[in-house]
ZAZADO-246096 format. One record per atom (N, C-alpha, C, O): residue in three letters; x, y, z. Coordinates in steps of 0.001 Angstrom, whole numbers, plus 500000, padded with zeros to 6 digits. Example, Ala and Ser with C-alpha at 12.3 -4.5 7.8 and 13.67 -1.06 7.14 Angstrom:
<senus>
ala513190494310507800;ala512300495500507800;ala513200496700507800;ala514236496681508465;ser512850497750507080;ser513670498940507140;ser512900500030507870;ser513409501138508039;
</senus>
This chain:
<senus>
met546247452684487020;met544942452640487806;met545374454761488107;met544490455614488197;lys546702455012488180;lys546650456262488645;lys546424457170486987;lys546006458323487092;ser546659456718485771;ser545861457463484851;ser544359457428484667;ser543807458346484060;phe543641456364485184;phe542352455916485166;phe541290457345486377;phe540153457786486213;thr542228457625487379;thr542022458658488322;thr542083459937487756;thr541294460827488073;ile543001460078486915;ile543144461450486376;ile542336461364485175;ile542075462487484742;ile541894460497484547;ile540714460798483549;ile539615461063484245;ile538974462083483993;val539274460297485108;val537711460464486167;val537891461992486197;val537094462759485657;val538974462377486853;val539235463852487243;val538690465207486207;val537975466189486402;leu539264464793485319;leu538973465787484086;leu538046465710483623;leu537402466707483297;ser537502464065483358;ser535935464080483148;ser535016465033483942;ser534325465906483417;cys535073464807485093;cys534370465365486163;cys534624467110486010;cys533674467891485955;cys535529467384485975;cys535921468986485854;cys535026469598484275;cys534170470471484131;val535720468653483266;val534650468989482027;val533290468718481631;val532941469028480493;met532491468183482421;met531333468106482907;met530608469036483652;met529477469377483305;leu531316469598484926;leu531006470586485715;leu531166472090485053;leu530400473045485188;ala532158472027484440;ala532092473339483471;ala531183473504482279;ala530900474582481756;ala530608471896481778;ala529990472246480861;ala528427472480481252;ala527598472950480473;ser528196472119482442;ser526937472264483086;ser526522473443483564;ser525324473728483536;cys527533474359484109;cys527352475721484533;cys526947476884483358;cys527941477457482912;glu526129477160482998;glu525834478372482221;glu525079479282482577;glu523970479171483101;asn525722480333482273;asn525028481741483117;asn524297482292481701;asn524802482221480581;asp523216482758481974;asp522802483546480977;asp523038485374481152;asp522197485991481807;met524258486151480500;met524673487140480767;met523487488307480817;met523741489363481396;lys522997488228480584;lys521271489164480227;lys521039489236481647;lys520923490350482157;asn520937487983482498;asn520453488059483499;asn521443488052484939;asn520972488323486044;val522625487757484751;val523789488045485537;val523816489707485636;val523926490220486750;lys523724490450484566;lys523852491723484407;lys522514492444485099;lys522479493474485772;lys521639491733484784;lys520048492409485555;lys520235492311487101;lys519936493255487832;ile520710491208487547;ile521092490909488949;ile522404491982489341;ile522415492454490478;ser523167492237488666;ser524193492713489361;ser524020494492488908;ser524825495294489383;ser523306494796488303;ser522605496078488318;ser522319496860489327;ser521614496395490222;gln522787498199489415;gln522453499023490559;gln521090499108490542;gln520471498577491464;lys520523499656489699;lys519049499631489795;lys518333498753490207;lys517555499171491064;glu518215497430489923;glu518147495944490322;glu518345495589491852;glu517616494907492572;ala519652496304492185;ala519957496311493327;ala519189496986494540;ala519184496628495718;leu518682497824494073;leu517619498977494679;leu516763498346495273;leu516643498460496492;arg515832497391494408;arg514350496976494508;arg514650495730495505;arg515727495158495669;glu513480495484496085;glu513176494545497119;glu511749493881496739;glu510950494798496548;ala511194492718496576;ala510322492633496498;ala509349491341497218;ala509768490191497085;gly508321491532497817;gly507517490494498508;gly506351489999497935;gly505846490899497263;lys505717489012497894;lys504537488598497867;lys503783488117499392;lys504372487805500427;gly502258488174499141;gly501387487901500679;gly502068488566501826;gly502181488054502940;val502558489855501447;val503205491126502998;val501870491265503701;val500803491292503088;glu501971491343504889;glu501444491633505957;glu502465492902506614;glu503657492703506377;ala502222493921507246;ala503146494720507715;ala502510495624508717;ala501422496056508335;tyr502877496009509840;tyr502141497002510798;tyr503065498365510757;tyr504266498393510489;tyr502334499345511044;tyr502894500863510573;tyr502326501158512515;tyr501197500994512977;ser503585501615513243;ser503698502008514563;ser504369503264515027;ser505340503769514464;asp503674503806516282;asp504228505089516311;asp504704505143517851;asp503828505282518705;phe506098505036518254;phe506546504742519405;phe505988503798520195;phe505605503901521361;gly505975502926519510;gly505769501700520138;gly504369500928520037;gly504215499769520422;his503270501804519410;his501932501918519274;his501316501397518168;his501251502196517234;val500719500034517920;val500455499920516581;val499361500845516203;val498554501131517088;lys499191501421514868;lys498317502770514075;lys497930501568513097;lys496709501415513151;ala498357500921512475;ala497755500067511344;ala498134498937510781;ala499265498575511104;lys497328497986509743;lys498074496993509547;lys498124496742508062;lys497234497502507680;leu498454496339507318;leu498945496737505553;leu498770495098505352;leu499467494403506091;thr498125494605504658;thr498300493219503683;thr498169493955502353;thr497610494995502003;ala499058492813501615;ala498950492922499900;ala499427491913499633;ala500077491233500427;pro499186491614498414;pro499368490409497736;pro500896490364497279;pro501668489405497315;val501140491795496795;val502614491903495869;val502804493217496927;val501897493951497322;met504350493309497299;met504709494862497666;met506478494788496762;met507196493800496610;asn506649495818496444;asn507923496389495823;asn508312497485496185;asn507914498526495663;his509125497437497105;his510154498862497560;his511641499022496622;his512469498198496234;val511500500636496472;val512469500730495658;val513559501841496363;val513348503036496159;asn514461501523497005;asn515403502496497656;asn516375503091496981;asn517585502894496867;glu515083504397496253;glu516355505264495539;glu516456506300496282;glu515501506909496762;pro517788506607496445;pro518166507507496964;pro517557509025497420;pro517709509570498514;lys516965509436496474;lys516476510797496365;lys514845510472496940;lys514348511157497833;asn514435509831496572;asn512777509426496556;asn512680507947497086;asn512142507146496322;pro513035507588498035;pro512267505837498049;pro511048505572498544;pro510453506212499412;tyr510538504200497726;tyr508735504305497897;tyr508340503060498029;tyr509285502271498019;thr507250502558498154;thr506881501056498217;thr505884501221497527;thr505208502220497772;glu505371500126496226;glu504366500401495331;glu503761498933495771;glu504550498010495976;leu502285498731495918;leu501323498055495642;leu500412497852494897;leu499219498150494950;pro501238497130493917;pro500537497353492088;pro499230496747491957;pro498357497115491171;ala499134495475493058;ala498263494562493169;ala496921494650493989;ala495958493890494088;gly497257495968494580;gly496029496048495878;gly496597496337497096;gly497804496528497245;leu495555496389498210;leu495618496778499273;leu494652496649500692;leu493500497081500737;lys495286496026501743;lys494162496432502736;lys495000496773503626;lys496140496352503826;leu493929498173504583;leu494710498873505588;leu494066498908506543;leu493040499575506408;ile494288498247507966;ile493426498682508926;ile493833499378509892;ile494932499204510420;phe492851500405510301;phe493687501369511453;phe493040500969512563;phe491858500627512541;phe493884500985513785;phe493595500968515209;phe493453502174515837;phe493785503283515418;asn492682501733517381;asn492667502846517991;asn493273502541519181;asn492939501403519512;glu494019503053519975;glu495454503220521269;glu495169501483521942;glu496055500761522397;gln493586501112521822;gln493639499846522470;gln493454498713521516;gln492753497730521755;leu494249498953520219;leu493971497842518987;leu492733497249518810;leu492562496032518731;gln491516498432518721;gln490209497952518290;gln490200498774516848;gln490472499949516604;met489864497900516164;met489406498211514723;met488771499489514525;met487771499695515213;gln489202500532513602;gln488413501771513832;gln487726501904512433;gln486561502229512205;ser488706501581511559;ser488433501874509734;ser489375500744509211;ser490361500264509771;glu488797500417507923;glu489715499813506807;glu489527500465505477;glu488519500976504991;leu490672500333505027;leu490893500670503770;leu491178499967502655;leu492128499191502755;thr490514500034501429;thr490577498952500596;thr491220499587499052;thr490840500728498789;ala491876499119498341;ala492055499995496914;ala492904498632496281;ala493459497652496778;gly492670499166494857;gly493462498400493978;gly495001498590493489;gly495757497749493002;tyr495186499744493729;tyr496760499880493814;tyr497133500949494909;tyr496285501615495503;gly498364501034495095;gly499015501875496220;gly500243502099496195;gly500916501299495545;ile500907503172496838;ile502550503713496829;ile502534505012498033;ile501989506088498281;ser503470504124498514;ser503953504936499709;ser505337505604499602;ser506336505107499083;tyr505221506878500212;tyr506809507681500063;tyr507535507476501194;tyr506756507537502145;asp508508507289501510;asp509378506995502630;asp509802508499503277;asp510173508502504451;lys509765509549502670;lys510457510717503293;lys509135511666503472;lys509230512743504061;ser508072511266503006;ser506798512349503072;ser505769511916503903;ser504796512577504266;asp506117510461504258;asp505251509039505096;asp503716509737504675;asp502870510080505500;glu503589509852503156;glu502572509725502669;glu502190508119501343;glu502965507550500574;met501166507954501534;met500441507063500864;met499362507451499985;met498579508285500439;ile499117506914498554;ile498232507248497534;ile497548505984497664;ile498304505035497871;ala496203505698497590;ala495552504807497413;ala494362505237495880;ala493581506152495620;arg494795504068495241;arg494180504489493498;arg493299503102493295;arg493649501974493639;asn492074503479492650;asn491386502415491540;asn490559501779492963;asn491101501310493965;asn489303501907492734;asn488227501661493715;asn488738501753494999;asn488937500712495626;val489008502952495545;val489268503011497019;val487523503033497951;val486509503685497700;val487778502163498892;val486792501932499753;val487282502169501514;val488205501497501976;val486754502890502111;val487150503132503252;val485873503254504006;val484987504031503650;thr485738502111505553;thr484730501964506196;thr484920502112507411;thr485961501553507758;asn484151502836508591;asn484451502771509840;asn483802502185510629;asn482764502039509984;ile483575501571511888;ile483160500992512605;ile481492501119513071;ile480836500279513687;asn480973502684512476;asn479814502999512391;asn479167502622511168;asn478078503114510871;gly479846501653510316;gly478917501394508757;gly479158502484507918;gly478720502436506768;glu479844503554508342;glu479748504570507226;glu480562504267506397;glu481425503481506790;arg480654504790504776;arg481376503929503694;arg481771505294503183;arg480949506209503140;leu482780505409502871;leu483644506652501541;leu484159505519500420;leu484893504540500553;glu483459506072499260;glu484300505787497988;glu484883506652496991;glu484087507503496594;thr486171506701496398;thr487006507532495513;thr487691506705494946;thr487793505533495306;glu488359507314493792;glu489222506871492550;glu490549507155493444;glu491289506172493482;glu490972508180494105;glu492241508598494689;glu492293509153496363;glu491650510149496694;leu493001508501497192;leu492676508905498353;leu494570508912498825;leu495406508063498511;val494801510369499775;val495875510214500154;val495922509891501971;val495203510376502844;trp496920509012502078;trp496975508911503731;trp498075509775504112;trp498994509691503297;asn498297510560505048;asn499112511405505732;asn499636510590506853;asn499110511075507855;gln500484509494507247;gln500574508999508417;gln501471509722509619;gln501653509176510708;lys501970510944509288;lys502189511674510596;lys501068512191511104;lys500957512134512329;thr499964512818510312;thr498732513493511009;thr497596513090510774;thr496592513801510747;glu497664511314510485;glu496691510539510530;glu495454511337510025;glu494508511497510797;lys495411511934508540;lys494430512425507903;lys494674511710506710;lys495695511168506286;ile493389511834506198;ile492757511373504950;ile492201512418503968;ile491169512963504358;ser492723512842502663;ser491884513408501887;ser492144513031500553;ser492995512235500154;ser491263513731499858;ser491045513515498331;ser491003514651497447;ser490421515543498064;asp491381515103496157;asp490562516006495490;asp489438515610494248;asp488824516372493501;lys489423514408494315;lys488510513601493534;lys486932513658494136;lys486602514226495177;phe486070512946493246;phe484646512942493439;phe484713511894494669;phe485473510926494707;val484006512172495426;val483561511203496487;val482126510804497065;val481276511692496993;lys481745509586497628;lys480769509360497673;lys480779508966499261;lys481689508224499630;ile479880509392500162;ile480281508869501722;ile478181508289501749;ile477176508996501674;thr478321506888501875;thr476876506731502608;thr477034506651504148;thr478073506231504657;thr476010507052504844;thr475206506469505976;thr474178505929506150;thr473335505937505253;lys473940505285507389;lys472697504963507470;lys471146505993506981;lys469984505598506879;asp471612507132506800;asp470215508243506687;asp470796508779505421;asp469860509203504743;glu472130508972504708;glu472439509929503715;glu473216509027503059;glu473687507966503466;ile473316509666501792;ile474086509688500853;ile474582510871500220;ile473857511573499515;ile475918511151500465;ile476207512584500263;ile477653512261498812;ile478380511267498811;phe477701513277497866;phe478546513314497119;phe479480514581497088;phe479031515469497813;gly480342514825496621;gly481487516094496199;gly482384515618495720;gly482523514423495459;asp483568516994495422;asp484207516489494891;asp485419517353495976;asp485628518560496104;gly485968516340496545;gly486933516491497252;gly486448516233498907;gly485275516492499173;phe487299515755499946;phe487390515475501216;phe488151515876501959;phe488931516542501278;glu488543515918503269;glu489385515938504019;glu488912515403505532;glu488065516085506110;ser489352514381506096;ser489042513504507404;ser489987513053507990;ser491175513063507665;asn489299512477509223;asn490619511765510427;asn490775510646509430;asn490295510714508298;gln491538509495509930;gln491638508193509257;gln490440507174509579;gln490186506210508858;asp489687507521510823;asp488499506777510641;asp487479507246510223;asp486505506697510738;ile487168508209509343;ile486162509258508715;ile484730508972509526;ile483649508541509125;ser485276509476511075;ser484241509691512431;ser484143511580511874;ser483101512198512093;asn485311512252511198;asn485140513751511308;asn485298514047510237;asn486436514515510294;tyr484819514176508694;tyr485058514785508000;tyr484060516085507383;tyr482977516461507831;lys485015516751505910;lys484679518021505418;lys484753517546503964;lys485696517060503340;ile483427517835503580;ile483510517444501819;ile483436519011501347;ile482886519977501876;arg484239518884500090;arg484130520139499589;arg483195520035498266;arg482871518892497945;lys482781520983497557;lys481412521257496758;lys480376519516496588;lys480329518605495760;ile479734519824497852;ile478980518930498020;ile477259518955497611;ile476554519951497448;arg476906517629497520;arg475335517405497113;arg475225516063497542;arg476114515314497949;gly473735515812497364;gly473070514570497459;gly471992514878499020;gly471739515961499549;thr471539513477499430;thr470727513847500168;thr470983513735501826;thr471664512875502384;met470370514657502353;met471240515125503641;met469660514819504734;met468538514672504247;gln469880514793505802;gln468937514860506550;gln469026516326507670;gln470106516636508174;val468001516966507891;val467975518303508342;val467277517820509698;val466456516912509572;lys467493518284510875;lys467041518355512093;lys465967519566512011;lys466085520611511371;glu464783519107512910;glu463860520125513149;glu464050521440514187;glu463897521304515401;gly464348522538513659;gly464427523411514454;gly465877524053514193;gly466464524829514946;gly466336523544512926;gly467769523645512292;gly467610524648511783;gly466478525107511630;pro468926525395511294;pro469064526821510916;pro468011526701509346;pro467729527768508801;phe467566525561508805;phe467068525951507460;phe465726526169507686;phe464992526516506760;
</senus>
């Protein structure tokens, strides 16, 4: 009986050892310093706040955070939706884009690929690249922009605005614009 128990224990140990298989490439990848600096998430919802006041809500299908010592960043390779709020938590504007990258140290986010910003007045900004500065709450671009309002369609090469696009400046402006009677023209 004693030898049978020893044989069963040894058989279990052999089967356990044989069933454990580690692909060394995967082990090295998991334990590498470069991979240890990465975090990933799917179906992400994140809030940006300043002194306890919610300023924006971000949703993205995929979020990758790279915690590089010199320049940590968050990448949103599958697109994003960013909603900006006022002090009463009412939506003021919404930004969507096909790609985004946010740099932790500069508090800047760059949105690219079919960037659209719409405010509560129905004004719509379209561009291929936009920079959002979280500290100043400003958005800007040096690329071609199109702004559509109830009465106008304005084109330009670059712009600056507050994040709800209620006060903007367009560079190299062109398009259809309304001029009030008695105006300077």
